[in-house]
C-alpha positions in Angstrom: -9.9 -54.8 191.6 -7.0 -54.3 189.3 -8.2 -50.9 188.4 -8.4 -49.8 192.0 -4.7 -50.8 192.5 -3.7 -49.0 189.3 -5.6 -45.9 190.5 -3.9 -46.2 193.8 -0.4 -46.4 192.3 -1.3 -43.5 190.1 -2.1 -41.3 193.1 0.9 -42.4 195.1 3.2 -41.7 192.1 1.6 -38.2 191.7 2.0 -37.5 195.4 5.7 -38.4 195.5 6.2 -36.3 192.3 4.5 -33.2 194.0 6.4 -33.9 197.2 9.9 -34.1 195.6 9.2 -30.8 193.9 7.4 -29.0 196.8 10.1 -29.8 199.4 13.1 -28.2 197.6 11.0 -25.2 196.5 9.8 -24.6 200.0 13.3 -25.0 201.5 14.8 -22.6 199.0 12.1 -20.1 199.6 12.6 -20.2 203.3 16.3 -19.9 203.0 16.5 -17.2 200.4 13.3 -15.1 200.5 11.6 -15.1 203.8 10.7 -17.2 206.8 8.2 -17.0 209.8 9.5 -16.7 213.4 8.0 -16.4 216.8 9.1 -13.6 219.1 8.7 -14.4 222.8 9.9 -12.6 226.0 10.4 -9.1 227.1 13.4 -8.2 224.9 11.5 -6.6 222.1 8.8 -4.8 224.3 7.0 -2.4 223.6 7.5 -3.0 219.8 6.6 -6.6 219.9 4.7 -8.4 222.8 3.2 -5.0 224.1 1.7 -4.7 227.5 3.7 -7.6 229.0 1.5 -10.3 227.5 2.7 -13.8 227.8 1.5 -14.6 224.2 4.1 -14.6 221.4 4.1 -12.5 218.3 4.8 -14.0 214.8 6.8 -12.0 212.4 8.0 -12.5 208.8 11.7 -12.3 208.4 12.6 -10.7 205.0 16.0 -12.1 203.7 15.8 -9.8 200.5 16.3 -6.6 202.5 19.4 -7.9 204.1 20.9 -9.1 200.9 20.2 -5.8 199.2 21.4 -3.8 202.2 17.9 -2.1 202.2 17.9 -1.7 206.1 16.7 1.6 207.4 16.4 3.2 210.8 13.6 1.8 212.9 13.7 -1.6 211.2 14.0 -4.7 213.4 16.8 -7.0 212.5 17.0 -10.6 213.8 20.4 -12.3 214.1 21.0 -16.0 214.3 
């Protein structure tokens, strides 16, 4: 019984160590590198949501291109 409690504490400790490493890394990645966004509505048709579908498209927003001023004609830019 004592060994099971020790094993349980070991797994909980490992979980929290991983959690406290993974959350800051994920937040930094989403803030600095890229994030995922959903595009809904008719404002971006026909490039996104073609044919008047009610479904939404999912896009990857690349933060590096904006930081390096690597935006070209034809690129879609999202502003918050």
